CHARMM internal coordinates of N, CA and C (Angstrom, degrees):
IC EDIT
DIST 1 N 1 CA 1.4297
DIST 1 CA 1 C 1.5385
ANGL 1 N 1 CA 1 C 108.67
DIST 1 C 2 N 1.3174
ANGL 1 CA 1 C 2 N 115.38
DIHE 1 N 1 CA 1 C 2 N 137.99
DIST 2 N 2 CA 1.5233
ANGL 1 C 2 N 2 CA 120.06
DIHE 1 CA 1 C 2 N 2 CA -173.85
DIST 2 CA 2 C 1.5075
ANGL 2 N 2 CA 2 C 112.79
DIHE 1 C 2 N 2 CA 2 C -64.31
DIST 2 C 3 N 1.3544
ANGL 2 CA 2 C 3 N 118.94
DIHE 2 N 2 CA 2 C 3 N -29.39
DIST 3 N 3 CA 1.4606
ANGL 2 C 3 N 3 CA 120.38
DIHE 2 CA 2 C 3 N 3 CA 177.34
DIST 3 CA 3 C 1.5441
ANGL 3 N 3 CA 3 C 112.36
DIHE 2 C 3 N 3 CA 3 C -67.49
DIST 3 C 4 N 1.3187
ANGL 3 CA 3 C 4 N 115.93
DIHE 3 N 3 CA 3 C 4 N -38.27
DIST 4 N 4 CA 1.4172
ANGL 3 C 4 N 4 CA 120.57
DIHE 3 CA 3 C 4 N 4 CA 174.44
DIST 4 CA 4 C 1.5124
ANGL 4 N 4 CA 4 C 113.17
DIHE 3 C 4 N 4 CA 4 C -62.72
DIST 4 C 5 N 1.3402
ANGL 4 CA 4 C 5 N 115.52
DIHE 4 N 4 CA 4 C 5 N -42.91
DIST 5 N 5 CA 1.4687
ANGL 4 C 5 N 5 CA 121.49
DIHE 4 CA 4 C 5 N 5 CA 178.32
DIST 5 CA 5 C 1.5229
ANGL 5 N 5 CA 5 C 110.93
DIHE 4 C 5 N 5 CA 5 C -59.07
DIST 5 C 6 N 1.3485
ANGL 5 CA 5 C 6 N 116.94
DIHE 5 N 5 CA 5 C 6 N -44.88
DIST 6 N 6 CA 1.4878
ANGL 5 C 6 N 6 CA 120.61
DIHE 5 CA 5 C 6 N 6 CA 176.07
DIST 6 CA 6 C 1.4991
ANGL 6 N 6 CA 6 C 111.89
DIHE 5 C 6 N 6 CA 6 C -63.16
DIST 6 C 7 N 1.3268
ANGL 6 CA 6 C 7 N 121.27
DIHE 6 N 6 CA 6 C 7 N -38.91
DIST 7 N 7 CA 1.4064
ANGL 6 C 7 N 7 CA 122.75
DIHE 6 CA 6 C 7 N 7 CA 177.30
DIST 7 CA 7 C 1.4947
ANGL 7 N 7 CA 7 C 112.71
DIHE 6 C 7 N 7 CA 7 C -65.35
DIST 7 C 8 N 1.2986
ANGL 7 CA 7 C 8 N 116.84
DIHE 7 N 7 CA 7 C 8 N -39.95
DIST 8 N 8 CA 1.4609
ANGL 7 C 8 N 8 CA 122.28
DIHE 7 CA 7 C 8 N 8 CA 175.06
DIST 8 CA 8 C 1.5406
ANGL 8 N 8 CA 8 C 112.83
DIHE 7 C 8 N 8 CA 8 C -63.92
DIST 8 C 9 N 1.3126
ANGL 8 CA 8 C 9 N 114.11
DIHE 8 N 8 CA 8 C 9 N -41.90
DIST 9 N 9 CA 1.4506
ANGL 8 C 9 N 9 CA 118.18
DIHE 8 CA 8 C 9 N 9 CA 176.72
DIST 9 CA 9 C 1.5216
ANGL 9 N 9 CA 9 C 113.38
DIHE 8 C 9 N 9 CA 9 C -64.71
DIST 9 C 10 N 1.3346
ANGL 9 CA 9 C 10 N 116.05
DIHE 9 N 9 CA 9 C 10 N -37.37
DIST 10 N 10 CA 1.4521
ANGL 9 C 10 N 10 CA 119.39
DIHE 9 CA 9 C 10 N 10 CA 173.74
DIST 10 CA 10 C 1.4655
ANGL 10 N 10 CA 10 C 113.49
DIHE 9 C 10 N 10 CA 10 C -59.98
DIST 10 C 11 N 1.3721
ANGL 10 CA 10 C 11 N 114.42
DIHE 10 N 10 CA 10 C 11 N -49.81
DIST 11 N 11 CA 1.4618
ANGL 10 C 11 N 11 CA 122.22
DIHE 10 CA 10 C 11 N 11 CA 178.80
DIST 11 CA 11 C 1.5126
ANGL 11 N 11 CA 11 C 111.16
DIHE 10 C 11 N 11 CA 11 C -55.13
DIST 11 C 12 N 1.3143
ANGL 11 CA 11 C 12 N 115.99
DIHE 11 N 11 CA 11 C 12 N -43.16
DIST 12 N 12 CA 1.5309
ANGL 11 C 12 N 12 CA 121.05
DIHE 11 CA 11 C 12 N 12 CA 178.27
DIST 12 CA 12 C 1.5027
ANGL 12 N 12 CA 12 C 111.27
DIHE 11 C 12 N 12 CA 12 C -66.40
DIST 12 C 13 N 1.3262
ANGL 12 CA 12 C 13 N 116.64
DIHE 12 N 12 CA 12 C 13 N -42.14
DIST 13 N 13 CA 1.5024
ANGL 12 C 13 N 13 CA 118.60
DIHE 12 CA 12 C 13 N 13 CA 178.87
DIST 13 CA 13 C 1.5140
ANGL 13 N 13 CA 13 C 110.08
DIHE 12 C 13 N 13 CA 13 C -63.76
DIST 13 C 14 N 1.3177
ANGL 13 CA 13 C 14 N 118.82
DIHE 13 N 13 CA 13 C 14 N -39.75
DIST 14 N 14 CA 1.4482
ANGL 13 C 14 N 14 CA 122.39
DIHE 13 CA 13 C 14 N 14 CA 179.10
DIST 14 CA 14 C 1.5615
ANGL 14 N 14 CA 14 C 107.88
DIHE 13 C 14 N 14 CA 14 C -62.29
DIST 14 C 15 N 1.2951
ANGL 14 CA 14 C 15 N 116.84
DIHE 14 N 14 CA 14 C 15 N -46.55
DIST 15 N 15 CA 1.4763
ANGL 14 C 15 N 15 CA 118.99
DIHE 14 CA 14 C 15 N 15 CA 179.25
DIST 15 CA 15 C 1.4906
ANGL 15 N 15 CA 15 C 113.65
DIHE 14 C 15 N 15 CA 15 C -57.71
DIST 15 C 16 N 1.3229
ANGL 15 CA 15 C 16 N 114.70
DIHE 15 N 15 CA 15 C 16 N -43.96
DIST 16 N 16 CA 1.5019
ANGL 15 C 16 N 16 CA 121.77
DIHE 15 CA 15 C 16 N 16 CA -179.60
DIST 16 CA 16 C 1.5051
ANGL 16 N 16 CA 16 C 110.81
DIHE 15 C 16 N 16 CA 16 C -66.67
DIST 16 C 17 N 1.3695
ANGL 16 CA 16 C 17 N 117.51
DIHE 16 N 16 CA 16 C 17 N -39.97
DIST 17 N 17 CA 1.4465
ANGL 16 C 17 N 17 CA 121.10
DIHE 16 CA 16 C 17 N 17 CA 179.37
DIST 17 CA 17 C 1.4999
ANGL 17 N 17 CA 17 C 109.38
DIHE 16 C 17 N 17 CA 17 C -63.40
DIST 17 C 18 N 1.3592
ANGL 17 CA 17 C 18 N 118.19
DIHE 17 N 17 CA 17 C 18 N -42.82
DIST 18 N 18 CA 1.4423
ANGL 17 C 18 N 18 CA 122.17
DIHE 17 CA 17 C 18 N 18 CA 178.43
DIST 18 CA 18 C 1.5328
ANGL 18 N 18 CA 18 C 110.06
DIHE 17 C 18 N 18 CA 18 C -63.38
DIST 18 C 19 N 1.3189
ANGL 18 CA 18 C 19 N 116.47
DIHE 18 N 18 CA 18 C 19 N -39.66
DIST 19 N 19 CA 1.4633
ANGL 18 C 19 N 19 CA 120.94
DIHE 18 CA 18 C 19 N 19 CA 178.60
DIST 19 CA 19 C 1.5146
ANGL 19 N 19 CA 19 C 109.46
DIHE 18 C 19 N 19 CA 19 C -61.33
DIST 19 C 20 N 1.3058
ANGL 19 CA 19 C 20 N 117.79
DIHE 19 N 19 CA 19 C 20 N -46.44
DIST 20 N 20 CA 1.4492
ANGL 19 C 20 N 20 CA 122.68
DIHE 19 CA 19 C 20 N 20 CA -179.64
DIST 20 CA 20 C 1.5580
ANGL 20 N 20 CA 20 C 110.24
DIHE 19 C 20 N 20 CA 20 C -62.06
DIST 20 C 21 N 1.3607
ANGL 20 CA 20 C 21 N 114.44
DIHE 20 N 20 CA 20 C 21 N -41.29
DIST 21 N 21 CA 1.4494
ANGL 20 C 21 N 21 CA 118.04
DIHE 20 CA 20 C 21 N 21 CA 176.73
DIST 21 CA 21 C 1.5136
ANGL 21 N 21 CA 21 C 112.44
DIHE 20 C 21 N 21 CA 21 C -59.56
DIST 21 C 22 N 1.3952
ANGL 21 CA 21 C 22 N 115.21
DIHE 21 N 21 CA 21 C 22 N -40.64
DIST 22 N 22 CA 1.4156
ANGL 21 C 22 N 22 CA 121.06
DIHE 21 CA 21 C 22 N 22 CA 178.44
DIST 22 CA 22 C 1.5024
ANGL 22 N 22 CA 22 C 112.69
DIHE 21 C 22 N 22 CA 22 C -58.11
DIST 22 C 23 N 1.3382
ANGL 22 CA 22 C 23 N 115.20
DIHE 22 N 22 CA 22 C 23 N -38.31
DIST 23 N 23 CA 1.4819
ANGL 22 C 23 N 23 CA 120.98
DIHE 22 CA 22 C 23 N 23 CA 179.44
DIST 23 CA 23 C 1.4938
ANGL 23 N 23 CA 23 C 114.00
DIHE 22 C 23 N 23 CA 23 C -79.43
DIST 23 C 24 N 1.3352
ANGL 23 CA 23 C 24 N 116.86
DIHE 23 N 23 CA 23 C 24 N -0.23
DIST 24 N 24 CA 1.4599
ANGL 23 C 24 N 24 CA 121.83
DIHE 23 CA 23 C 24 N 24 CA 177.29
DIST 24 CA 24 C 1.5376
ANGL 24 N 24 CA 24 C 115.01
DIHE 23 C 24 N 24 CA 24 C 85.00
DIST 24 C 25 N 1.3124
ANGL 24 CA 24 C 25 N 116.81
DIHE 24 N 24 CA 24 C 25 N 16.88
DIST 25 N 25 CA 1.4704
ANGL 24 C 25 N 25 CA 119.10
DIHE 24 CA 24 C 25 N 25 CA 176.54
DIST 25 CA 25 C 1.5254
ANGL 25 N 25 CA 25 C 105.94
DIHE 24 C 25 N 25 CA 25 C -71.45
DIST 25 C 26 N 1.3527
ANGL 25 CA 25 C 26 N 113.41
DIHE 25 N 25 CA 25 C 26 N 141.27
DIST 26 N 26 CA 1.4603
ANGL 25 C 26 N 26 CA 118.72
DIHE 25 CA 25 C 26 N 26 CA -177.51
DIST 26 CA 26 C 1.5103
ANGL 26 N 26 CA 26 C 111.02
DIHE 25 C 26 N 26 CA 26 C -57.92
DIST 26 C 27 N 1.3148
ANGL 26 CA 26 C 27 N 116.59
DIHE 26 N 26 CA 26 C 27 N 140.02
DIST 27 N 27 CA 1.4567
ANGL 26 C 27 N 27 CA 124.13
DIHE 26 CA 26 C 27 N 27 CA -177.51
DIST 27 CA 27 C 1.5544
ANGL 27 N 27 CA 27 C 111.45
DIHE 26 C 27 N 27 CA 27 C -53.01
DIST 27 C 28 N 1.2975
ANGL 27 CA 27 C 28 N 116.17
DIHE 27 N 27 CA 27 C 28 N -38.47
DIST 28 N 28 CA 1.4756
ANGL 27 C 28 N 28 CA 120.73
DIHE 27 CA 27 C 28 N 28 CA -179.69
DIST 28 CA 28 C 1.5030
ANGL 28 N 28 CA 28 C 110.03
DIHE 27 C 28 N 28 CA 28 C -60.82
DIST 28 C 29 N 1.3053
ANGL 28 CA 28 C 29 N 120.27
DIHE 28 N 28 CA 28 C 29 N -36.99
DIST 29 N 29 CA 1.4628
ANGL 28 C 29 N 29 CA 121.94
DIHE 28 CA 28 C 29 N 29 CA 176.51
DIST 29 CA 29 C 1.4707
ANGL 29 N 29 CA 29 C 113.51
DIHE 28 C 29 N 29 CA 29 C -73.37
DIST 29 C 30 N 1.3409
ANGL 29 CA 29 C 30 N 117.09
DIHE 29 N 29 CA 29 C 30 N -48.78
DIST 30 N 30 CA 1.4709
ANGL 29 C 30 N 30 CA 121.68
DIHE 29 CA 29 C 30 N 30 CA 177.99
DIST 30 CA 30 C 1.4693
ANGL 30 N 30 CA 30 C 112.17
DIHE 29 C 30 N 30 CA 30 C -55.93
DIST 30 C 31 N 1.3098
ANGL 30 CA 30 C 31 N 117.66
DIHE 30 N 30 CA 30 C 31 N -39.20
DIST 31 N 31 CA 1.5053
ANGL 30 C 31 N 31 CA 122.50
DIHE 30 CA 30 C 31 N 31 CA -179.24
DIST 31 CA 31 C 1.5357
ANGL 31 N 31 CA 31 C 113.28
DIHE 30 C 31 N 31 CA 31 C -64.44
DIST 31 C 32 N 1.2974
ANGL 31 CA 31 C 32 N 117.81
DIHE 31 N 31 CA 31 C 32 N -19.86
DIST 32 N 32 CA 1.4502
ANGL 31 C 32 N 32 CA 119.80
DIHE 31 CA 31 C 32 N 32 CA 177.00
DIST 32 CA 32 C 1.5598
ANGL 32 N 32 CA 32 C 111.78
DIHE 31 C 32 N 32 CA 32 C -57.83
DIST 32 C 33 N 1.2487
ANGL 32 CA 32 C 33 N 114.20
DIHE 32 N 32 CA 32 C 33 N -33.50
DIST 33 N 33 CA 1.5553
ANGL 32 C 33 N 33 CA 117.78
DIHE 32 CA 32 C 33 N 33 CA 177.62
DIST 33 CA 33 C 1.5091
ANGL 33 N 33 CA 33 C 111.79
DIHE 32 C 33 N 33 CA 33 C -66.98
DIST 33 C 34 N 1.3373
ANGL 33 CA 33 C 34 N 117.41
DIHE 33 N 33 CA 33 C 34 N -25.27
DIST 34 N 34 CA 1.4919
ANGL 33 C 34 N 34 CA 121.02
DIHE 33 CA 33 C 34 N 34 CA -176.88
DIST 34 CA 34 C 1.5112
ANGL 34 N 34 CA 34 C 113.10
DIHE 33 C 34 N 34 CA 34 C -92.18
DIST 34 C 35 N 1.3066
ANGL 34 CA 34 C 35 N 119.16
DIHE 34 N 34 CA 34 C 35 N -16.68
DIST 35 N 35 CA 1.4705
ANGL 34 C 35 N 35 CA 122.04
DIHE 34 CA 34 C 35 N 35 CA -175.21
DIST 35 CA 35 C 1.5352
ANGL 35 N 35 CA 35 C 114.96
DIHE 34 C 35 N 35 CA 35 C -54.43
DIST 35 C 36 N 1.3258
ANGL 35 CA 35 C 36 N 119.47
DIHE 35 N 35 CA 35 C 36 N -39.97
DIST 36 N 36 CA 1.4476
ANGL 35 C 36 N 36 CA 115.18
DIHE 35 CA 35 C 36 N 36 CA -179.72
DIST 36 CA 36 C 1.5245
ANGL 36 N 36 CA 36 C 117.04
DIHE 35 C 36 N 36 CA 36 C -63.57
DIST 36 C 37 N 1.3363
ANGL 36 CA 36 C 37 N 115.42
DIHE 36 N 36 CA 36 C 37 N -12.27
DIST 37 N 37 CA 1.4691
ANGL 36 C 37 N 37 CA 120.24
DIHE 36 CA 36 C 37 N 37 CA -178.66
DIST 37 CA 37 C 1.4947
ANGL 37 N 37 CA 37 C 113.93
DIHE 36 C 37 N 37 CA 37 C -106.84
DIST 37 C 38 N 1.3673
ANGL 37 CA 37 C 38 N 117.97
DIHE 37 N 37 CA 37 C 38 N 4.75
DIST 38 N 38 CA 1.4239
ANGL 37 C 38 N 38 CA 121.62
DIHE 37 CA 37 C 38 N 38 CA -172.91
DIST 38 CA 38 C 1.5151
ANGL 38 N 38 CA 38 C 110.71
DIHE 37 C 38 N 38 CA 38 C -105.83
DIST 38 C 39 N 1.3389
ANGL 38 CA 38 C 39 N 115.19
DIHE 38 N 38 CA 38 C 39 N 150.54
DIST 39 N 39 CA 1.4538
ANGL 38 C 39 N 39 CA 121.02
DIHE 38 CA 38 C 39 N 39 CA 172.53
DIST 39 CA 39 C 1.4959
ANGL 39 N 39 CA 39 C 109.96
DIHE 38 C 39 N 39 CA 39 C -93.59
DIST 39 C 40 N 1.2841
ANGL 39 CA 39 C 40 N 118.15
DIHE 39 N 39 CA 39 C 40 N 137.07
DIST 40 N 40 CA 1.4646
ANGL 39 C 40 N 40 CA 119.38
DIHE 39 CA 39 C 40 N 40 CA 178.67
DIST 40 CA 40 C 1.5309
ANGL 40 N 40 CA 40 C 110.76
DIHE 39 C 40 N 40 CA 40 C -143.72
DIST 40 C 41 N 1.3098
ANGL 40 CA 40 C 41 N 114.54
DIHE 40 N 40 CA 40 C 41 N 154.31
DIST 41 N 41 CA 1.3981
ANGL 40 C 41 N 41 CA 120.12
DIHE 40 CA 40 C 41 N 41 CA 177.20
DIST 41 CA 41 C 1.4927
ANGL 41 N 41 CA 41 C 110.76
DIHE 40 C 41 N 41 CA 41 C -100.94
DIST 41 C 42 N 1.2918
ANGL 41 CA 41 C 42 N 116.76
DIHE 41 N 41 CA 41 C 42 N 140.65
DIST 42 N 42 CA 1.4803
ANGL 41 C 42 N 42 CA 121.38
DIHE 41 CA 41 C 42 N 42 CA -175.06
DIST 42 CA 42 C 1.5069
ANGL 42 N 42 CA 42 C 109.09
DIHE 41 C 42 N 42 CA 42 C -129.59
DIST 42 C 43 N 1.2870
ANGL 42 CA 42 C 43 N 116.23
DIHE 42 N 42 CA 42 C 43 N 137.62
DIST 43 N 43 CA 1.4628
ANGL 42 C 43 N 43 CA 125.81
DIHE 42 CA 42 C 43 N 43 CA 172.49
DIST 43 CA 43 C 1.5429
ANGL 43 N 43 CA 43 C 106.17
DIHE 42 C 43 N 43 CA 43 C -108.03
DIST 43 C 44 N 1.3098
ANGL 43 CA 43 C 44 N 118.10
DIHE 43 N 43 CA 43 C 44 N 119.69
DIST 44 N 44 CA 1.4289
ANGL 43 C 44 N 44 CA 124.33
DIHE 43 CA 43 C 44 N 44 CA -176.01
DIST 44 CA 44 C 1.5100
ANGL 44 N 44 CA 44 C 110.22
DIHE 43 C 44 N 44 CA 44 C -122.63
DIST 44 C 45 N 1.3042
ANGL 44 CA 44 C 45 N 116.79
DIHE 44 N 44 CA 44 C 45 N 132.52
DIST 45 N 45 CA 1.4885
ANGL 44 C 45 N 45 CA 120.69
DIHE 44 CA 44 C 45 N 45 CA 175.49
DIST 45 CA 45 C 1.4647
ANGL 45 N 45 CA 45 C 108.49
DIHE 44 C 45 N 45 CA 45 C -132.61
DIST 45 C 46 N 1.2955
ANGL 45 CA 45 C 46 N 116.17
DIHE 45 N 45 CA 45 C 46 N 153.50
DIST 46 N 46 CA 1.4703
ANGL 45 C 46 N 46 CA 123.05
DIHE 45 CA 45 C 46 N 46 CA 176.87
DIST 46 CA 46 C 1.5199
ANGL 46 N 46 CA 46 C 110.42
DIHE 45 C 46 N 46 CA 46 C -165.61
DIST 46 C 47 N 1.3151
ANGL 46 CA 46 C 47 N 115.27
DIHE 46 N 46 CA 46 C 47 N 162.75
DIST 47 N 47 CA 1.4774
ANGL 46 C 47 N 47 CA 120.36
DIHE 46 CA 46 C 47 N 47 CA 177.48
DIST 47 CA 47 C 1.4915
ANGL 47 N 47 CA 47 C 112.82
DIHE 46 C 47 N 47 CA 47 C -97.70
DIST 47 C 48 N 1.3961
ANGL 47 CA 47 C 48 N 115.58
DIHE 47 N 47 CA 47 C 48 N -18.18
DIST 48 N 48 CA 1.4809
ANGL 47 C 48 N 48 CA 117.68
DIHE 47 CA 47 C 48 N 48 CA -176.27
DIST 48 CA 48 C 1.5323
ANGL 48 N 48 CA 48 C 106.36
DIHE 47 C 48 N 48 CA 48 C -145.78
DIST 48 C 49 N 1.3088
ANGL 48 CA 48 C 49 N 113.93
DIHE 48 N 48 CA 48 C 49 N 113.12
DIST 49 N 49 CA 1.5298
ANGL 48 C 49 N 49 CA 120.30
DIHE 48 CA 48 C 49 N 49 CA -177.05
DIST 49 CA 49 C 1.5320
ANGL 49 N 49 CA 49 C 113.20
DIHE 48 C 49 N 49 CA 49 C -99.68
DIST 49 C 50 N 1.2850
ANGL 49 CA 49 C 50 N 117.92
DIHE 49 N 49 CA 49 C 50 N -5.82
DIST 50 N 50 CA 1.4854
ANGL 49 C 50 N 50 CA 120.00
DIHE 49 CA 49 C 50 N 50 CA -173.40
DIST 50 CA 50 C 1.5144
ANGL 50 N 50 CA 50 C 115.05
DIHE 49 C 50 N 50 CA 50 C -51.76
DIST 50 C 51 N 1.2928
ANGL 50 CA 50 C 51 N 119.02
DIHE 50 N 50 CA 50 C 51 N -50.12
DIST 51 N 51 CA 1.4870
ANGL 50 C 51 N 51 CA 121.12
DIHE 50 CA 50 C 51 N 51 CA 179.66
DIST 51 CA 51 C 1.5280
ANGL 51 N 51 CA 51 C 113.06
DIHE 50 C 51 N 51 CA 51 C -64.38
DIST 51 C 52 N 1.2939
ANGL 51 CA 51 C 52 N 115.91
DIHE 51 N 51 CA 51 C 52 N -41.58
DIST 52 N 52 CA 1.4598
ANGL 51 C 52 N 52 CA 122.24
DIHE 51 CA 51 C 52 N 52 CA 177.10
DIST 52 CA 52 C 1.5229
ANGL 52 N 52 CA 52 C 109.54
DIHE 51 C 52 N 52 CA 52 C -55.69
DIST 52 C 53 N 1.3099
ANGL 52 CA 52 C 53 N 116.03
DIHE 52 N 52 CA 52 C 53 N -55.15
DIST 53 N 53 CA 1.4925
ANGL 52 C 53 N 53 CA 118.52
DIHE 52 CA 52 C 53 N 53 CA 179.74
DIST 53 CA 53 C 1.4727
ANGL 53 N 53 CA 53 C 114.45
DIHE 52 C 53 N 53 CA 53 C -64.57
DIST 53 C 54 N 1.3005
ANGL 53 CA 53 C 54 N 118.11
DIHE 53 N 53 CA 53 C 54 N -34.42
DIST 54 N 54 CA 1.4743
ANGL 53 C 54 N 54 CA 121.83
DIHE 53 CA 53 C 54 N 54 CA 177.13
DIST 54 CA 54 C 1.4766
ANGL 54 N 54 CA 54 C 111.23
DIHE 53 C 54 N 54 CA 54 C -59.74
DIST 54 C 55 N 1.3595
ANGL 54 CA 54 C 55 N 114.90
DIHE 54 N 54 CA 54 C 55 N -42.74
DIST 55 N 55 CA 1.4891
ANGL 54 C 55 N 55 CA 120.47
DIHE 54 CA 54 C 55 N 55 CA -175.44
DIST 55 CA 55 C 1.5113
ANGL 55 N 55 CA 55 C 110.85
DIHE 54 C 55 N 55 CA 55 C -82.10
DIST 55 C 56 N 1.3080
ANGL 55 CA 55 C 56 N 116.61
DIHE 55 N 55 CA 55 C 56 N -44.80
DIST 56 N 56 CA 1.4754
ANGL 55 C 56 N 56 CA 121.52
DIHE 55 CA 55 C 56 N 56 CA -168.97
DIST 56 CA 56 C 1.5842
ANGL 56 N 56 CA 56 C 113.31
DIHE 55 C 56 N 56 CA 56 C -88.00
DIST 56 C 57 N 1.3110
ANGL 56 CA 56 C 57 N 115.87
DIHE 56 N 56 CA 56 C 57 N -17.08
DIST 57 N 57 CA 1.5097
ANGL 56 C 57 N 57 CA 115.39
DIHE 56 CA 56 C 57 N 57 CA 175.78
DIST 57 CA 57 C 1.5326
ANGL 57 N 57 CA 57 C 110.99
DIHE 56 C 57 N 57 CA 57 C -97.54
DIST 57 C 58 N 1.3169
ANGL 57 CA 57 C 58 N 116.69
DIHE 57 N 57 CA 57 C 58 N -1.67
DIST 58 N 58 CA 1.4825
ANGL 57 C 58 N 58 CA 119.17
DIHE 57 CA 57 C 58 N 58 CA 178.60
DIST 58 CA 58 C 1.4930
ANGL 58 N 58 CA 58 C 112.21
DIHE 57 C 58 N 58 CA 58 C -63.22
DIST 58 C 59 N 1.2829
ANGL 58 CA 58 C 59 N 121.43
DIHE 58 N 58 CA 58 C 59 N 148.69
DIST 59 N 59 CA 1.4849
ANGL 58 C 59 N 59 CA 122.32
DIHE 58 CA 58 C 59 N 59 CA 179.04
DIST 59 CA 59 C 1.4961
ANGL 59 N 59 CA 59 C 113.74
DIHE 58 C 59 N 59 CA 59 C -60.45
DIST 59 C 60 N 1.3440
ANGL 59 CA 59 C 60 N 118.06
DIHE 59 N 59 CA 59 C 60 N -22.61
DIST 60 N 60 CA 1.4695
ANGL 59 C 60 N 60 CA 120.77
DIHE 59 CA 59 C 60 N 60 CA 177.75
DIST 60 CA 60 C 1.4883
ANGL 60 N 60 CA 60 C 113.78
DIHE 59 C 60 N 60 CA 60 C -82.81
DIST 60 C 61 N 1.2972
ANGL 60 CA 60 C 61 N 120.74
DIHE 60 N 60 CA 60 C 61 N -7.60
DIST 61 N 61 CA 1.4811
ANGL 60 C 61 N 61 CA 123.18
DIHE 60 CA 60 C 61 N 61 CA -177.33
DIST 61 CA 61 C 1.4779
ANGL 61 N 61 CA 61 C 110.59
DIHE 60 C 61 N 61 CA 61 C -69.07
DIST 61 C 62 N 1.3240
ANGL 61 CA 61 C 62 N 116.10
DIHE 61 N 61 CA 61 C 62 N 153.73
DIST 62 N 62 CA 1.4769
ANGL 61 C 62 N 62 CA 121.99
DIHE 61 CA 61 C 62 N 62 CA 176.38
DIST 62 CA 62 C 1.5110
ANGL 62 N 62 CA 62 C 108.10
DIHE 61 C 62 N 62 CA 62 C -53.44
DIST 62 C 63 N 1.3500
ANGL 62 CA 62 C 63 N 116.42
DIHE 62 N 62 CA 62 C 63 N 128.93
DIST 63 N 63 CA 1.4808
ANGL 62 C 63 N 63 CA 119.17
DIHE 62 CA 62 C 63 N 63 CA -171.56
DIST 63 CA 63 C 1.5309
ANGL 63 N 63 CA 63 C 114.57
DIHE 62 C 63 N 63 CA 63 C -55.06
DIST 63 C 64 N 1.3509
ANGL 63 CA 63 C 64 N 117.54
DIHE 63 N 63 CA 63 C 64 N -39.34
DIST 64 N 64 CA 1.4470
ANGL 63 C 64 N 64 CA 119.96
DIHE 63 CA 63 C 64 N 64 CA -174.21
DIST 64 CA 64 C 1.5362
ANGL 64 N 64 CA 64 C 110.86
DIHE 63 C 64 N 64 CA 64 C -66.45
DIST 64 C 65 N 1.3433
ANGL 64 CA 64 C 65 N 116.62
DIHE 64 N 64 CA 64 C 65 N -43.85
DIST 65 N 65 CA 1.4898
ANGL 64 C 65 N 65 CA 120.20
DIHE 64 CA 64 C 65 N 65 CA 179.87
DIST 65 CA 65 C 1.5479
ANGL 65 N 65 CA 65 C 110.64
DIHE 64 C 65 N 65 CA 65 C -74.20
DIST 65 C 66 N 1.3375
ANGL 65 CA 65 C 66 N 114.34
DIHE 65 N 65 CA 65 C 66 N -30.78
DIST 66 N 66 CA 1.4684
ANGL 65 C 66 N 66 CA 118.20
DIHE 65 CA 65 C 66 N 66 CA 177.75
DIST 66 CA 66 C 1.5387
ANGL 66 N 66 CA 66 C 111.81
DIHE 65 C 66 N 66 CA 66 C -64.39
DIST 66 C 67 N 1.3305
ANGL 66 CA 66 C 67 N 116.66
DIHE 66 N 66 CA 66 C 67 N -40.12
DIST 67 N 67 CA 1.4291
ANGL 66 C 67 N 67 CA 120.53
DIHE 66 CA 66 C 67 N 67 CA 179.27
DIST 67 CA 67 C 1.5484
ANGL 67 N 67 CA 67 C 108.78
DIHE 66 C 67 N 67 CA 67 C -62.04
DIST 67 C 68 N 1.3179
ANGL 67 CA 67 C 68 N 117.23
DIHE 67 N 67 CA 67 C 68 N -45.28
DIST 68 N 68 CA 1.4563
ANGL 67 C 68 N 68 CA 121.80
DIHE 67 CA 67 C 68 N 68 CA -178.41
DIST 68 CA 68 C 1.5379
ANGL 68 N 68 CA 68 C 108.93
DIHE 67 C 68 N 68 CA 68 C -66.73
DIST 68 C 69 N 1.2748
ANGL 68 CA 68 C 69 N 116.89
DIHE 68 N 68 CA 68 C 69 N -42.24
DIST 69 N 69 CA 1.5070
ANGL 68 C 69 N 69 CA 120.86
DIHE 68 CA 68 C 69 N 69 CA -177.69
DIST 69 CA 69 C 1.5196
ANGL 69 N 69 CA 69 C 110.97
DIHE 68 C 69 N 69 CA 69 C -65.01
DIST 69 C 70 N 1.3782
ANGL 69 CA 69 C 70 N 117.71
DIHE 69 N 69 CA 69 C 70 N -38.29
DIST 70 N 70 CA 1.4418
ANGL 69 C 70 N 70 CA 122.26
DIHE 69 CA 69 C 70 N 70 CA 175.69
DIST 70 CA 70 C 1.5174
ANGL 70 N 70 CA 70 C 111.44
DIHE 69 C 70 N 70 CA 70 C -62.48
DIST 70 C 71 N 1.3300
ANGL 70 CA 70 C 71 N 114.82
DIHE 70 N 70 CA 70 C 71 N -41.55
DIST 71 N 71 CA 1.4676
ANGL 70 C 71 N 71 CA 118.49
DIHE 70 CA 70 C 71 N 71 CA 176.98
DIST 71 CA 71 C 1.5191
ANGL 71 N 71 CA 71 C 113.92
DIHE 70 C 71 N 71 CA 71 C -65.67
DIST 71 C 72 N 1.3611
ANGL 71 CA 71 C 72 N 113.28
DIHE 71 N 71 CA 71 C 72 N -40.53
DIST 72 N 72 CA 1.4888
ANGL 71 C 72 N 72 CA 118.15
DIHE 71 CA 71 C 72 N 72 CA 175.31
DIST 72 CA 72 C 1.4898
ANGL 72 N 72 CA 72 C 111.17
DIHE 71 C 72 N 72 CA 72 C -61.85
DIST 72 C 73 N 1.2784
ANGL 72 CA 72 C 73 N 118.70
DIHE 72 N 72 CA 72 C 73 N -43.66
DIST 73 N 73 CA 1.4578
ANGL 72 C 73 N 73 CA 123.98
DIHE 72 CA 72 C 73 N 73 CA -178.63
DIST 73 CA 73 C 1.5589
ANGL 73 N 73 CA 73 C 112.27
DIHE 72 C 73 N 73 CA 73 C -59.77
DIST 73 C 74 N 1.3206
ANGL 73 CA 73 C 74 N 115.11
DIHE 73 N 73 CA 73 C 74 N -35.96
DIST 74 N 74 CA 1.4337
ANGL 73 C 74 N 74 CA 117.73
DIHE 73 CA 73 C 74 N 74 CA 177.78
DIST 74 CA 74 C 1.5390
ANGL 74 N 74 CA 74 C 111.27
DIHE 73 C 74 N 74 CA 74 C -61.82
END
COOR INIT
IC SEED 1 N 1 CA 1 C
IC BUILD
């Protein structure tokens, strides 16, 4: 099941981030492994959104970003 795969991937990323921390790698670098699993808030500004909406609202766009783009467009 894909949810289990994502949970295993998260557990593996946490293990590797801890390993990098143990070796003294800067936290900023070790955290890169965890970013795909984290929620974050973004503030975006632009003067021209046409190309963004054309690409990201298209039916072929990645569903997750498409949903956000459609909400932004409203």
